[in-house]
VEXMARVO-658788 format. One record per residue (C-alpha): residue number from 1; chain; x, y, z. Coordinates in nm, 3 decimals. Layout:
<sites>
- NUM_A_X_Y_Z;
...
</sites>
This chain:
<sites>
- 1_A_-14.839_18.743_18.558;
- 2_A_-14.622_18.558_18.276;
- 3_A_-14.709_18.191_18.253;
- 4_A_-14.395_17.987_18.213;
- 5_A_-14.416_17.598_18.123;
- 6_A_-14.082_17.397_18.255;
- 7_A_-14.090_17.083_18.023;
- 8_A_-13.826_16.872_18.153;
- 9_A_-13.689_16.519_17.936;
- 10_A_-13.787_16.260_18.170;
- 11_A_-13.437_16.055_18.079;
- 12_A_-13.195_16.373_18.085;
- 13_A_-13.340_16.521_18.432;
- 14_A_-13.468_16.167_18.528;
- 15_A_-13.486_16.287_18.927;
- 16_A_-13.626_16.651_18.812;
- 17_A_-13.337_16.813_18.998;
- 18_A_-13.297_17.088_18.726;
- 19_A_-13.669_17.143_18.677;
- 20_A_-13.711_17.173_19.060;
- 21_A_-13.400_17.419_19.079;
- 22_A_-13.553_17.636_18.785;
- 23_A_-13.899_17.625_18.941;
- 24_A_-13.778_17.755_19.257;
- 25_A_-13.591_18.027_19.100;
- 26_A_-13.877_18.150_18.873;
- 27_A_-14.134_18.128_19.172;
- 28_A_-13.899_18.354_19.347;
- 29_A_-13.958_18.597_19.061;
- 30_A_-14.334_18.560_19.074;
- 31_A_-14.378_18.380_18.766;
- 32_A_-14.665_18.131_18.731;
- 33_A_-14.494_17.791_18.667;
- 34_A_-14.616_17.458_18.549;
- 35_A_-14.449_17.139_18.473;
- 36_A_-14.529_16.933_18.186;
- 37_A_-14.345_16.649_17.977;
- 38_A_-14.261_16.648_17.656;
- 39_A_-14.338_16.308_17.644;
- 40_A_-14.418_16.013_17.896;
- 41_A_-14.203_15.772_18.090;
- 42_A_-14.349_15.481_18.296;
- 43_A_-14.312_15.533_18.698;
- 44_A_-14.208_15.921_18.633;
- 45_A_-14.464_16.174_18.778;
- 46_A_-14.589_16.331_19.073;
- 47_A_-14.385_16.080_19.311;
- 48_A_-14.100_16.285_19.223;
- 49_A_-14.243_16.589_19.411;
- 50_A_-14.379_16.812_19.157;
- 51_A_-14.724_16.800_19.011;
- 52_A_-14.727_16.752_18.650;
- 53_A_-15.017_16.856_18.389;
- 54_A_-15.094_16.804_18.042;
- 55_A_-14.908_16.994_17.786;
- 56_A_-15.192_17.030_17.510;
- 57_A_-15.370_17.194_17.800;
- 58_A_-15.137_17.422_17.940;
- 59_A_-14.956_17.546_17.616;
- 60_A_-15.278_17.744_17.520;
- 61_A_-15.217_18.002_17.766;
- 62_A_-14.845_17.991_17.791;
- 63_A_-14.588_18.303_17.752;
- 64_A_-14.298_18.091_17.762;
- 65_A_-14.171_17.693_17.744;
- 66_A_-13.841_17.617_17.898;
- 67_A_-13.691_17.289_17.765;
- 68_A_-13.462_17.093_18.034;
- 69_A_-13.302_16.837_17.761;
- 70_A_-13.100_16.840_17.433;
- 71_A_-13.202_16.925_17.059;
- 72_A_-13.393_16.613_17.032;
- 73_A_-13.628_16.742_17.339;
- 74_A_-13.694_17.092_17.142;
- 75_A_-13.724_16.907_16.824;
- 76_A_-14.000_16.707_16.994;
- 77_A_-14.182_17.000_17.109;
- 78_A_-14.109_17.208_16.796;
- 79_A_-14.485_17.141_16.644;
- 80_A_-14.660_17.211_16.947;
- 81_A_-14.501_17.536_17.057;
- 82_A_-14.478_17.663_16.678;
- 83_A_-14.889_17.585_16.637;
- 84_A_-14.928_17.813_16.955;
- 85_A_-14.668_18.084_16.877;
- 86_A_-14.516_18.030_17.227;
- 87_A_-14.119_18.090_17.268;
- 88_A_-13.892_17.847_17.404;
- 89_A_-13.574_17.864_17.606;
- 90_A_-13.350_17.544_17.583;
- 91_A_-13.137_17.446_17.891;
- 92_A_-12.908_17.195_17.738;
- 93_A_-12.887_16.838_17.949;
- 94_A_-12.782_16.664_17.637;
- 95_A_-12.462_16.656_17.387;
- 96_A_-12.425_16.927_17.188;
- 97_A_-12.737_17.126_17.210;
- 98_A_-12.711_17.372_16.906;
- 99_A_-13.056_17.523_16.973;
- 100_A_-13.050_17.538_17.353;
- 101_A_-12.945_17.875_17.495;
- 102_A_-12.811_17.777_17.854;
- 103_A_-12.577_17.521_17.977;
- 104_A_-12.702_17.339_18.300;
- 105_A_-12.454_17.515_18.510;
- 106_A_-12.603_17.866_18.374;
- 107_A_-12.959_17.814_18.536;
- 108_A_-12.893_18.158_18.707;
- 109_A_-12.934_18.359_18.384;
- 110_A_-13.309_18.265_18.445;
- 111_A_-13.308_18.573_18.630;
- 112_A_-13.281_18.781_18.317;
- 113_A_-13.648_18.672_18.194;
- 114_A_-13.762_18.904_18.506;
- 115_A_-13.821_19.222_18.320;
- 116_A_-13.920_19.018_18.038;
- 117_A_-13.684_19.173_17.800;
- 118_A_-13.497_18.928_17.574;
- 119_A_-13.444_18.867_17.209;
- 120_A_-13.631_18.624_17.017;
- 121_A_-13.488_18.431_16.693;
- 122_A_-13.733_18.320_16.444;
- 123_A_-13.654_17.985_16.306;
- 124_A_-13.747_17.860_15.960;
- 125_A_-13.991_17.541_15.931;
- 126_A_-14.082_17.298_15.663;
- 127_A_-14.419_17.197_15.550;
- 128_A_-14.387_16.819_15.472;
- 129_A_-14.683_16.628_15.302;
- 130_A_-14.727_16.319_15.074;
- 131_A_-14.964_16.313_14.789;
- 132_A_-15.076_15.949_14.687;
- 133_A_-15.302_15.916_14.388;
- 134_A_-15.354_16.291_14.409;
- 135_A_-15.466_16.298_14.794;
- 136_A_-15.265_16.421_15.062;
- 137_A_-15.182_16.112_15.323;
- 138_A_-14.942_16.265_15.533;
- 139_A_-14.905_16.621_15.670;
- 140_A_-14.624_16.740_15.909;
- 141_A_-14.408_17.047_15.989;
- 142_A_-14.029_17.036_16.048;
- 143_A_-13.796_17.247_16.240;
- 144_A_-13.480_17.026_16.157;
- 145_A_-13.543_16.823_15.833;
- 146_A_-13.744_16.562_15.636;
- 147_A_-13.541_16.248_15.543;
- 148_A_-13.637_16.014_15.255;
- 149_A_-13.430_15.694_15.305;
- 150_A_-13.413_15.334_15.236;
- 151_A_-13.484_15.035_15.509;
- 152_A_-13.257_14.828_15.666;
- 153_A_-13.180_14.608_15.373;
- 154_A_-12.871_14.686_15.217;
- 155_A_-13.016_14.817_14.855;
- 156_A_-12.977_15.137_14.655;
- 157_A_-13.288_15.361_14.656;
- 158_A_-13.344_15.597_14.362;
- 159_A_-13.491_15.919_14.398;
- 160_A_-13.619_16.187_14.133;
- 161_A_-13.617_16.532_14.256;
- 162_A_-13.791_16.830_14.106;
- 163_A_-13.896_17.172_14.206;
- 164_A_-14.170_17.375_14.041;
- 165_A_-13.923_17.475_13.745;
- 166_A_-13.855_17.118_13.650;
- 167_A_-13.628_16.812_13.752;
- 168_A_-13.353_16.926_13.975;
- 169_A_-13.150_16.594_13.999;
- 170_A_-13.167_16.223_14.051;
- 171_A_-12.989_16.031_14.338;
- 172_A_-12.900_15.682_14.372;
- 173_A_-12.801_15.583_14.748;
- 174_A_-12.895_15.574_15.099;
- 175_A_-13.164_15.858_15.037;
- 176_A_-13.181_16.240_15.048;
- 177_A_-13.210_16.485_15.350;
- 178_A_-13.424_16.847_15.286;
- 179_A_-13.330_17.038_15.582;
- 180_A_-13.391_17.393_15.731;
- 181_A_-13.078_17.613_15.800;
- 182_A_-13.137_17.515_16.164;
- 183_A_-13.092_17.145_16.041;
- 184_A_-12.788_17.209_15.863;
- 185_A_-12.580_17.107_16.181;
- 186_A_-12.762_16.800_16.194;
- 187_A_-12.793_16.474_15.980;
- 188_A_-12.743_16.697_15.704;
- 189_A_-12.388_16.814_15.819;
- 190_A_-12.284_16.426_15.905;
- 191_A_-12.401_16.349_15.534;
- 192_A_-12.164_16.609_15.394;
- 193_A_-12.418_16.896_15.352;
- 194_A_-12.298_17.260_15.456;
- 195_A_-12.339_17.447_15.750;
- 196_A_-12.571_17.758_15.723;
- 197_A_-12.651_18.014_15.966;
- 198_A_-12.952_17.915_16.159;
- 199_A_-13.156_18.236_16.087;
- 200_A_-13.099_18.215_15.724;
- 201_A_-13.390_18.118_15.496;
- 202_A_-13.309_17.874_15.246;
- 203_A_-13.395_17.493_15.146;
- 204_A_-13.124_17.248_15.175;
- 205_A_-13.100_16.925_14.976;
- 206_A_-12.820_16.700_15.063;
- 207_A_-12.783_16.302_14.960;
- 208_A_-12.689_16.032_15.185;
- 209_A_-12.420_15.828_15.074;
- 210_A_-12.468_15.876_14.684;
- 211_A_-12.343_15.630_14.462;
- 212_A_-12.228_15.895_14.229;
- 213_A_-11.954_16.147_14.280;
- 214_A_-12.143_16.394_14.100;
- 215_A_-12.399_16.416_14.356;
- 216_A_-12.383_16.695_14.588;
- 217_A_-12.565_16.912_14.818;
- 218_A_-12.834_17.209_14.675;
- 219_A_-12.917_17.533_14.854;
- 220_A_-13.223_17.659_14.718;
- 221_A_-13.431_17.974_14.765;
- 222_A_-13.709_17.942_15.013;
- 223_A_-13.964_17.996_14.749;
- 224_A_-13.928_17.657_14.589;
- 225_A_-14.127_17.352_14.645;
- 226_A_-13.928_17.044_14.645;
- 227_A_-14.098_16.719_14.500;
- 228_A_-13.925_16.379_14.563;
- 229_A_-14.051_16.050_14.411;
- 230_A_-13.926_15.711_14.454;
- 231_A_-14.023_15.505_14.128;
- 232_A_-13.920_15.144_14.278;
- 233_A_-14.055_15.197_14.638;
- 234_A_-14.293_14.903_14.610;
- 235_A_-14.002_14.677_14.552;
- 236_A_-13.784_14.845_14.790;
- 237_A_-13.875_14.986_15.127;
- 238_A_-13.819_15.346_15.115;
- 239_A_-13.946_15.578_15.440;
- 240_A_-13.996_15.950_15.520;
- 241_A_-13.907_16.062_15.857;
- 242_A_-13.969_16.415_16.005;
- 243_A_-13.749_16.539_16.269;
- 244_A_-13.652_16.220_16.376;
- 245_A_-13.984_16.086_16.418;
- 246_A_-14.189_15.785_16.334;
- 247_A_-14.115_15.669_16.001;
- 248_A_-14.380_15.665_15.713;
- 249_A_-14.361_15.407_15.442;
- 250_A_-14.366_15.544_15.095;
- 251_A_-14.513_15.359_14.779;
- 252_A_-14.474_15.387_14.400;
- 253_A_-14.576_15.723_14.260;
- 254_A_-14.609_15.887_14.620;
- 255_A_-14.497_16.247_14.611;
- 256_A_-14.299_16.388_14.904;
- 257_A_-14.346_16.761_14.891;
- 258_A_-14.124_17.014_15.102;
- 259_A_-14.177_17.384_15.121;
- 260_A_-14.123_17.675_15.347;
- 261_A_-14.389_17.673_15.633;
- 262_A_-14.576_17.985_15.747;
- 263_A_-14.503_17.843_16.091;
- 264_A_-14.182_17.919_16.289;
- 265_A_-14.001_17.821_16.586;
- 266_A_-13.910_18.082_16.832;
- 267_A_-13.604_18.031_17.011;
- 268_A_-13.515_18.288_17.318;
- 269_A_-13.177_18.421_17.334;
- 270_A_-13.028_18.574_17.659;
- 271_A_-12.680_18.600_17.565;
- 272_A_-12.501_18.779_17.283;
- 273_A_-12.321_18.482_17.150;
- 274_A_-12.277_18.472_16.792;
- 275_A_-12.355_18.181_16.586;
- 276_A_-11.983_18.138_16.494;
- 277_A_-11.883_18.171_16.886;
- 278_A_-12.143_17.866_16.939;
- 279_A_-12.038_17.666_16.630;
- 280_A_-11.702_17.688_16.754;
- 281_A_-11.764_17.586_17.124;
- 282_A_-11.997_17.297_17.006;
- 283_A_-11.784_17.145_16.757;
- 284_A_-11.488_17.127_17.000;
- 285_A_-11.257_17.389_16.817;
- 286_A_-11.024_17.628_17.014;
- 287_A_-11.004_17.999_16.994;
- 288_A_-10.664_18.105_16.929;
- 289_A_-10.579_18.450_17.017;
- 290_A_-10.333_18.679_16.758;
</sites>
């Protein structure tokens, strides 16, 4: 019997309506289903009619996790599922949902899991660390991006960026985004970066509001290690944020290192939609017939 974790965003599926519908369908197919939350919400729990158990407890023996929410929900879960090599199926309850496989009106497609025959996309992730005085003071993995940016005060942050081959560039502006191909349709795209097919393997580097017209995005080989230094971080507030998570304050001479991780996020695919189809639909384009 396959074990499936149902993981509803408590703000997107506030009454557990979608989760309950999915559980009923999967129970009828004789899956073992448990309900866990990606994060807590006060007053949200068993009173809604489902027993909720801790994710860290259930993930160890899970065969699949279904995330009910938007891309943010999958991003929040990415580290956990990657460390346990559990594939994720996204049901979109958000707006764009580039990583989600199903829309909320497509729940019947969960029946396709019955014979356990489906495609899995392996999405590249990033190892992100901060070295301070030669010692590691921060470590994380990212599915989307690592953002080094200024605080709320309107000051230019100056960043020196290197690879193991030497200095790559200098950036003056609001900061820089190091992203995966999956993250190319997120903050990186909004900052003017390229859209890259999500199953590709590249390191993307995109300046945020650069103060020089010569600043541009870089698409690098996944073998590189990117190092970012903020030489005046003590005078200006400079922060690192991974996949939109809690900001980490940087200091002078800190080195932020970004490289390809050995971990990947596995996304379940039930349909045969191409990346071009998904991109066109999510970005609001219209397919014109010849």
